[in-house]
C-alpha positions as CSV (number, residue, x, y, z in Angstrom):
1,M,23.5,10.7,20.8
2,T,20.4,9.0,19.2
3,A,18.1,7.4,22.1
4,P,17.1,4.6,22.1
5,L,13.4,3.8,20.5
6,W,12.5,2.7,24.0
7,T,14.1,1.5,27.3
8,R,13.8,-1.2,29.5
9,D,11.5,0.4,31.8
10,D,9.3,2.2,29.6
11,F,8.8,-1.2,27.4
12,L,7.9,-3.2,30.6
13,A,5.5,-0.3,32.0
14,A,3.9,-0.3,28.5
15,T,3.6,-4.0,27.8
16,G,2.7,-5.1,31.3
17,G,5.1,-7.7,31.0
18,E,7.8,-9.4,33.5
19,M,11.3,-9.8,32.6
20,R,13.3,-12.9,32.8
21,G,17.1,-13.0,32.1
22,D,19.4,-10.5,31.4
23,V,17.1,-8.3,29.1
24,A,18.9,-5.1,27.7
25,Q,18.7,-1.7,28.8
26,E,18.0,-0.2,25.4
27,I,15.6,-1.3,23.0
28,T,16.5,0.1,19.7
29,G,13.8,-1.3,17.4
30,I,10.9,-4.1,17.0
31,S,10.7,-7.1,14.9
32,I,8.4,-9.5,14.1
33,D,10.7,-11.4,11.7
34,S,13.7,-13.4,13.1
35,R,15.0,-13.7,9.4
36,T,15.6,-9.4,9.1
37,I,15.8,-9.0,13.2
38,E,19.1,-6.5,13.6
39,S,21.4,-6.5,17.1
40,G,19.3,-4.7,20.0
41,E,15.8,-5.1,18.9
42,A,13.1,-6.5,20.6
43,Y,11.2,-9.6,18.8
44,V,7.8,-10.1,19.2
45,A,6.6,-13.7,19.0
46,I,3.4,-13.3,17.1
47,V,1.0,-16.4,16.9
48,G,-0.4,-16.4,13.1
49,D,-2.6,-18.0,11.2
50,R,0.6,-20.6,9.6
51,L,3.6,-20.0,11.8
52,D,4.0,-19.7,15.3
53,G,6.6,-16.8,16.5
54,H,8.0,-18.8,19.3
55,D,9.3,-21.4,17.0
56,F,11.8,-18.9,16.1
57,V,12.6,-17.0,19.2
58,E,15.9,-19.1,19.7
59,A,17.2,-17.9,16.3
60,A,16.1,-14.1,17.0
61,L,18.3,-13.8,20.3
62,D,21.1,-15.5,18.4
63,A,20.9,-12.7,16.1
64,G,21.4,-10.4,19.0
65,A,17.6,-9.5,19.9
66,A,17.4,-7.5,23.3
67,L,14.6,-9.6,23.9
68,A,12.0,-12.0,22.9
69,L,8.3,-10.8,24.0
70,V,6.7,-14.2,24.5
71,A,3.8,-16.0,25.6
72,R,3.6,-17.2,29.3
73,D,2.1,-20.6,28.4
74,K,5.0,-20.9,25.9
75,L,7.7,-20.1,28.3
76,A,8.7,-23.6,29.4
77,D,9.4,-24.6,25.5
78,L,11.9,-21.6,25.2
79,P,15.7,-21.7,26.3
80,E,15.8,-21.1,29.5
81,S,19.2,-18.9,29.2
82,G,16.7,-16.6,27.1
83,R,16.0,-12.5,27.4
84,Y,12.2,-12.5,27.7
85,V,9.4,-10.3,29.0
86,V,6.4,-12.7,29.5
87,V,3.2,-11.7,28.6
88,N,0.1,-13.5,28.0
89,D,-0.6,-12.6,24.5
90,P,2.4,-11.2,22.7
91,L,0.0,-9.5,20.0
92,E,-2.0,-7.8,22.8
93,A,1.0,-6.4,24.8
94,L,2.5,-5.2,21.1
95,R,-1.2,-3.4,20.9
96,K,-0.5,-1.9,24.4
97,L,3.1,-0.9,23.1
98,A,1.6,1.1,20.4
99,A,-1.0,2.6,22.4
100,A,1.8,3.7,24.5
101,A,4.2,5.1,21.5
102,R,0.7,7.0,20.6
103,A,0.7,8.7,24.2
104,R,4.0,9.8,24.5
105,T,4.1,12.1,21.0
106,Y,3.4,15.4,19.9
107,A,3.7,14.2,16.3
108,R,0.9,15.1,13.5
109,I,-0.6,11.8,12.3
110,V,-2.5,11.2,8.9
111,A,-4.3,8.0,8.2
112,V,-5.0,6.4,4.8
113,T,-7.3,3.7,3.8
114,G,-9.1,3.0,0.3
115,S,-10.0,0.4,-2.0
116,V,-7.0,1.8,-4.5
117,G,-4.2,3.6,-3.5
118,K,-3.6,3.3,0.1
119,T,0.2,2.3,0.0
120,S,1.2,4.6,-2.9
121,T,-0.4,7.6,-0.8
122,K,1.2,6.4,2.2
123,E,4.4,6.6,0.4
124,A,4.1,9.8,-1.2
125,L,2.9,11.3,2.2
126,R,6.2,10.1,3.4
127,F,8.1,11.8,0.6
128,A,6.1,15.1,1.2
129,L,5.8,15.5,4.8
130,D,9.5,14.5,5.1
131,R,11.1,18.0,4.0
132,T,9.4,19.6,6.8
133,G,10.4,17.4,9.9
134,K,11.2,13.9,11.2
135,T,8.6,11.3,9.6
136,H,7.4,7.7,10.2
137,A,5.6,5.2,8.2
138,S,5.6,1.8,7.7
139,V,8.0,0.5,5.9
140,A,5.7,-1.7,3.7
141,S,2.0,-2.6,3.6
142,F,1.7,-2.9,7.1
143,N,-2.0,-2.5,7.2
144,N,-3.6,-5.1,9.0
145,H,-4.1,-6.0,13.5
146,W,-0.3,-6.5,13.7
147,G,1.1,-4.1,10.9
148,V,-0.8,-1.1,12.6
149,P,0.3,-1.8,16.0
150,L,3.7,-2.7,15.1
151,T,4.4,0.5,12.9
152,L,2.9,2.2,15.8
153,A,5.3,0.6,18.5
154,R,8.3,1.4,16.1
155,M,7.3,5.3,15.9
156,P,10.4,7.4,17.8
157,A,8.9,9.8,20.5
158,D,10.7,12.8,18.6
159,T,8.6,11.7,15.4
160,E,6.8,15.3,14.0
161,Y,4.8,13.4,11.3
162,G,3.1,10.0,11.4
163,I,2.0,8.3,8.4
164,F,-0.5,5.0,8.5
165,E,-2.0,3.1,6.1
166,I,-5.3,0.9,7.2
167,G,-6.7,-1.9,5.2
168,M,-9.6,-4.0,6.1
169,N,-11.2,-7.2,4.2
170,H,-14.4,-7.0,6.6
171,L,-16.6,-4.6,8.3
172,G,-15.6,-3.8,11.8
173,E,-11.6,-4.3,11.0
174,I,-10.7,-0.5,10.6
175,T,-12.3,0.8,14.0
176,P,-10.0,-0.9,16.4
177,L,-6.8,0.1,14.4
178,V,-8.1,3.6,14.0
179,E,-9.1,4.4,17.3
180,M,-5.0,3.0,18.1
181,V,-3.6,5.6,15.6
182,R,-6.0,8.4,16.5
183,P,-5.2,10.9,13.1
184,H,-5.4,14.4,12.9
185,V,-6.0,13.9,9.2
186,A,-8.1,10.8,7.6
187,I,-7.5,10.5,3.9
188,I,-10.1,8.2,1.6
189,T,-8.4,7.5,-1.7
190,T,-11.8,6.0,-3.5
191,V,-14.2,3.0,-2.8
192,Q,-14.0,0.2,-5.1
193,P,-15.9,-2.9,-5.8
194,V,-13.0,-4.9,-4.2
195,H,-13.4,-8.0,-1.4
196,L,-17.0,-8.3,-2.6
197,E,-16.9,-12.0,-1.4
198,F,-17.1,-10.7,1.9
199,F,-19.4,-7.6,1.4
200,D,-23.0,-7.2,0.1
201,S,-22.8,-4.0,-1.9
202,V,-20.2,-1.1,-2.9
203,E,-22.2,1.0,-0.3
204,Q,-21.3,-1.8,2.5
205,I,-17.9,-1.4,1.6
206,A,-18.0,2.4,2.1
207,Q,-19.7,1.8,5.2
208,A,-16.5,-0.1,6.6
209,K,-14.3,2.6,4.9
210,A,-16.0,5.1,6.7
211,E,-15.0,3.3,10.2
212,I,-11.6,5.4,9.9
213,F,-13.4,8.4,10.9
214,S,-14.4,7.0,14.4
215,G,-10.9,7.4,15.5
216,L,-10.0,10.7,14.7
217,E,-8.9,13.5,17.2
218,P,-10.9,16.1,18.1
219,G,-11.0,19.0,15.3
220,G,-9.6,16.3,12.8
221,V,-10.2,16.5,9.1
222,A,-11.4,14.3,6.7
223,I,-10.3,14.1,3.2
224,L,-12.6,12.7,0.3
225,N,-12.2,12.2,-3.2
226,A,-15.4,14.4,-4.4
227,D,-15.1,12.3,-8.2
228,N,-15.9,8.8,-6.3
229,D,-19.5,7.6,-6.8
230,Q,-19.9,7.2,-2.9
231,F,-18.6,10.7,-2.0
232,D,-22.0,11.4,-0.9
233,L,-22.4,8.6,1.5
234,L,-18.8,9.0,2.8
235,K,-19.6,12.7,3.5
236,F,-22.7,11.6,5.2
237,H,-20.9,8.9,7.4
238,A,-18.4,11.8,8.4
239,K,-20.8,14.0,9.9
240,M,-22.5,11.6,11.7
241,A,-19.2,10.7,13.4
242,G,-19.2,14.1,14.2
243,V,-16.4,14.9,12.1
244,T,-17.0,19.0,11.3
245,E,-13.8,19.2,8.8
246,I,-14.1,17.9,5.3
247,R,-11.7,18.4,2.5
248,T,-12.4,17.5,-0.6
249,F,-9.9,16.8,-4.0
250,G,-10.8,15.8,-7.1
251,E,-11.9,17.2,-10.8
252,D,-14.8,18.2,-9.8
253,S,-14.7,22.3,-9.8
254,A,-16.2,22.6,-6.0
255,S,-13.1,20.4,-4.9
256,D,-10.8,21.6,-1.8
257,A,-7.8,20.5,-3.7
258,L,-8.9,21.0,-7.7
259,L,-7.0,19.3,-10.7
260,Q,-6.5,22.1,-13.3
261,K,-4.3,20.8,-15.3
262,V,-2.6,17.6,-16.3
263,S,0.3,16.1,-18.8
264,A,1.1,12.6,-19.1
265,Q,4.7,11.9,-19.4
266,A,6.6,8.6,-19.8
267,G,7.1,7.6,-15.9
268,C,5.6,10.5,-14.7
269,S,2.9,13.5,-14.7
270,S,2.9,17.0,-14.5
271,I,0.3,19.2,-12.6
272,Q,-0.9,22.3,-12.1
273,A,-3.8,22.1,-9.2
274,R,-5.3,24.6,-6.5
275,I,-4.8,23.1,-2.9
276,L,-6.9,24.7,-0.2
277,G,-6.6,27.7,-2.2
278,Q,-2.5,27.9,-3.1
279,E,-2.0,27.5,-6.7
280,L,0.9,24.8,-7.0
281,T,2.9,23.5,-10.0
282,Y,4.6,20.1,-9.9
283,K,5.5,16.8,-11.1
284,V,4.7,13.1,-9.4
285,G,6.9,10.8,-10.2
286,V,5.1,7.8,-11.2
287,P,2.6,7.4,-13.7
288,G,-1.3,7.0,-13.8
289,K,-4.1,9.2,-13.6
290,H,-5.3,7.9,-10.2
291,Q,-1.8,8.9,-8.8
292,V,-2.2,12.1,-9.6
293,R,-5.6,12.8,-8.1
294,N,-4.0,10.9,-5.0
295,S,-1.5,13.5,-5.1
296,L,-4.3,16.3,-4.4
297,A,-5.5,14.5,-0.7
298,V,-1.6,14.1,-0.1
299,L,-1.0,17.8,-0.6
300,A,-3.9,18.5,0.9
301,A,-3.0,16.9,4.0
302,V,0.3,18.6,4.3
303,V,-1.3,21.7,4.6
304,E,-3.8,20.4,7.3
305,L,-1.2,19.4,9.0
306,G,0.8,22.3,9.3
307,A,3.7,21.1,6.7
308,D,5.3,22.9,3.8
309,L,3.2,22.8,0.7
310,A,6.0,23.9,-1.9
311,L,8.6,21.4,-0.3
312,A,6.0,18.8,-0.5
313,G,5.2,19.5,-4.4
314,L,9.2,19.3,-5.0
315,A,9.6,16.3,-3.2
316,L,6.5,14.3,-5.3
317,A,8.6,14.4,-8.3
318,E,11.3,12.2,-6.6
319,L,8.4,9.1,-6.5
320,Q,9.2,6.0,-7.4
321,A,6.8,3.4,-7.9
322,P,7.6,-0.1,-6.1
323,K,8.1,-3.3,-6.8
324,G,4.5,-4.9,-7.8
325,R,2.9,-1.5,-7.7
326,G,3.9,0.2,-11.0
327,A,7.6,-0.5,-11.1
328,F,8.9,0.2,-14.5
329,S,11.9,-2.1,-16.0
330,K,13.9,-3.0,-19.3
331,L,14.2,-6.1,-20.9
332,Q,16.8,-6.4,-23.5
333,L,16.5,-8.1,-26.6
334,G,18.7,-8.8,-29.3
335,D,17.2,-5.8,-31.3
336,G,16.5,-3.2,-28.9
337,K,14.3,-3.1,-25.6
338,A,11.0,-3.2,-24.3
339,D,9.5,-2.1,-21.2
340,L,8.0,-3.8,-18.3
341,I,5.5,-2.6,-15.6
342,D,5.4,-4.9,-12.6
343,E,1.7,-4.7,-11.3
344,T,2.0,-8.0,-9.7
345,Y,1.2,-7.3,-6.1
346,N,-2.5,-7.7,-6.2
347,A,-5.8,-7.0,-8.5
348,N,-9.0,-5.6,-8.3
349,P,-11.3,-4.2,-10.7
350,A,-10.4,-0.7,-9.7
351,S,-6.9,-1.2,-9.8
352,M,-6.9,-3.2,-13.0
353,R,-8.4,-0.1,-14.7
354,A,-5.9,2.1,-13.0
355,A,-3.0,-0.2,-14.4
356,L,-4.3,-0.6,-17.9
357,A,-4.8,3.1,-18.0
358,V,-1.2,3.7,-16.9
359,L,-0.4,1.1,-20.2
360,G,-2.3,3.2,-22.0
361,E,-0.7,6.6,-21.5
362,T,3.0,4.9,-21.9
363,P,4.8,5.7,-24.8
364,V,5.3,2.9,-27.2
365,R,8.0,2.7,-29.5
366,L,7.2,1.4,-33.2
367,P,6.8,-1.7,-34.1
368,G,6.3,-1.8,-30.3
369,R,2.8,-3.0,-29.1
370,R,0.6,-2.4,-25.8
371,I,0.7,-5.7,-23.9
372,A,-1.7,-6.8,-20.9
373,V,-1.1,-9.7,-18.9
374,L,-3.5,-10.2,-16.7
375,G,-4.5,-12.9,-13.8
376,D,-7.7,-13.8,-12.3
377,M,-9.1,-10.9,-9.5
378,R,-10.1,-13.1,-6.2
379,E,-12.4,-12.4,-3.4
380,L,-15.3,-10.8,-5.7
381,G,-18.1,-13.6,-4.9
382,P,-21.2,-13.7,-7.2
383,D,-20.1,-10.8,-9.6
384,A,-16.7,-12.1,-10.9
385,E,-17.7,-13.3,-14.2
386,R,-19.5,-9.9,-14.7
387,L,-16.5,-7.8,-13.3
388,H,-13.7,-9.7,-15.2
389,C,-15.6,-9.2,-18.6
390,E,-15.7,-5.4,-18.0
391,L,-12.7,-5.3,-18.2
392,L,-13.1,-5.2,-21.9
393,A,-13.8,-1.8,-21.8
394,P,-10.8,-0.3,-20.3
395,I,-8.5,-2.4,-22.2
396,K,-10.0,-1.0,-25.4
397,A,-9.9,2.4,-23.9
398,A,-5.9,2.1,-23.3
399,G,-5.4,1.1,-26.9
400,V,-3.6,-2.7,-26.0
401,D,-2.8,-4.3,-28.9
402,L,-2.7,-7.9,-27.3
403,V,-3.9,-9.7,-23.9
404,Y,-2.4,-12.3,-22.5
405,L,-4.8,-14.1,-20.0
406,A,-4.4,-16.6,-17.0
407,G,-7.1,-18.2,-15.0
408,E,-10.8,-19.0,-14.5
409,H,-12.0,-16.0,-14.5
410,M,-10.1,-14.5,-17.3
411,H,-11.3,-17.0,-19.6
412,H,-15.3,-15.1,-19.8
413,L,-13.0,-12.4,-20.8
414,W,-10.9,-13.9,-23.0
415,E,-14.4,-15.0,-24.8
416,L,-15.2,-11.8,-25.4
417,L,-11.7,-10.6,-26.9
418,P,-11.6,-9.5,-30.6
419,K,-9.5,-12.1,-32.3
420,G,-7.0,-10.1,-33.3
421,A,-5.9,-8.8,-29.6
422,R,-5.9,-12.6,-28.4
423,G,-1.9,-13.1,-27.0
424,G,-2.6,-15.9,-25.4
425,Y,-4.5,-18.0,-22.8
426,A,-3.7,-20.0,-19.9
427,E,-5.7,-22.1,-17.2
428,V,-2.8,-21.1,-14.3
429,S,-0.3,-18.1,-14.7
430,S,3.2,-20.2,-15.5
431,G,1.6,-21.3,-19.1
432,L,2.0,-18.0,-20.1
433,I,6.0,-17.6,-19.8
434,D,6.9,-19.6,-23.2
435,M,4.1,-17.6,-24.8
436,L,5.4,-14.3,-23.8
437,I,9.3,-15.2,-23.7
438,R,8.4,-16.2,-27.9
439,D,6.3,-13.2,-28.5
440,V,7.6,-10.3,-27.0
441,Q,9.4,-8.0,-29.4
442,S,11.3,-4.6,-29.3
443,G,9.5,-1.8,-28.5
444,D,6.7,-3.3,-26.8
445,V,5.5,-2.0,-23.1
446,I,4.4,-5.3,-21.2
447,M,2.3,-4.6,-18.1
448,I,1.8,-7.9,-16.0
449,K,-1.1,-8.0,-13.1
450,G,-3.3,-10.3,-11.0
451,S,-4.3,-11.5,-7.2
452,L,-1.6,-12.6,-5.5
453,G,-3.1,-16.3,-5.8
454,T,-2.6,-16.3,-9.5
455,R,1.1,-15.8,-9.2
456,M,2.1,-13.3,-12.1
457,G,5.3,-12.7,-10.2
458,P,6.7,-15.4,-11.5
459,V,5.9,-15.0,-14.8
460,L,7.3,-11.6,-14.6
461,E,10.6,-12.6,-13.5
462,A,10.8,-15.4,-15.9
463,L,10.3,-12.2,-18.6
464,K,13.3,-10.6,-16.6
465,K,15.4,-13.5,-16.5
466,E,15.7,-14.4,-20.2
467,Y,15.6,-10.8,-21.2
468,A,18.2,-9.4,-18.7
469,S,19.3,-5.7,-18.9
470,T,22.2,-3.9,-17.4
471,D,20.1,-1.0,-16.5
472,D,16.9,-2.4,-14.9
473,V,15.2,0.9,-13.6
474,E,12.5,1.0,-11.2
475,L,11.1,4.0,-12.9
476,V,11.7,5.2,-16.5
């Protein structure tokens, strides 16, 4: 019989709450979304920037929630017959529950941060570690002030490997999160110029990422990208934080996890590497050199966590790119098919370069062309124009034939493009839809990417709707 995630008594003790109504003895899960909550789960009524979770308590209880974790000052506005655990602040109570979840487990814990590749590295770790033992990781990019404690609170007591993604937009955001997670291994994938609206320099971003070292368990291991320009600074911060065990990954010959050879194929890469002294040949089931490099960090973490390296290598072949982060699908045209690469989740200069590199590595079937559809990158501050213009070099390096651009900042790049590479420009992303539907042809490979605010997702969905295929796949 499967043990409950939390008993009522343990939940009350962890949150410090007061019970009101007929709260169930067993709690099977934790949710903050009344739309997806399942019977037996605890609903946490978080007050966010736009929505107040207390407005959805009744819906959560009607859906079968075991209880609703609610604020004392909101209780009078809630149904009298409800099942409640009452606290001063539900988010703070969730943090306490997270701390209790961490305290009760003997799991080996890894935390991941970085300017690019946090979520894909988290997913690769989940695949790699699950072959050795019971593994727990966030279901999505739950890497902020509520996502990290929610993921911790959802971690079963008998977890053997826990994987946590930690993000930030400002200095000081990572510290309280990593102090909750208390990892045995911390990975920084890379440091790049993202969120420059909130930082004065890339070095300041590195300083913020280095906060992850502050929560490492005694004797914990930092795994750093030896090929990154900020490596020396990160290593310095790690040592200043008292970290004595530092491992490196990359193509630098001194790397502890060393890339020896890579062969890019359609939708995947074959790799030869030396991982902490062990030779390994394996595949990564998602395309892109950045995925290859991050797989080295994953496998180094596998060794440091005491999991099976050979099984982890086999598991990475099964990786698939998620929606918005490199998922492939097919467009069915009258005279053939085209490939569509979905990179619509978000964008910054580093992830743009990585996505363009994947486009360049993807085989094209003649008479097809490589097509980049790009929207503005946000949060770049006064360097926005320069950083958009600097995409011209990776566009050329990827052998992109046609470029479609949307947004005020992308217009600066548009003016630099060779006339033969200009597919189309629009002030807003929706203005590209008719152009693309008209211009796409058999054999094309189309990559769509932009910051969330530029709404590139609807452009992708419009193409998929117009050229619907019966064999859509996440990866080809």
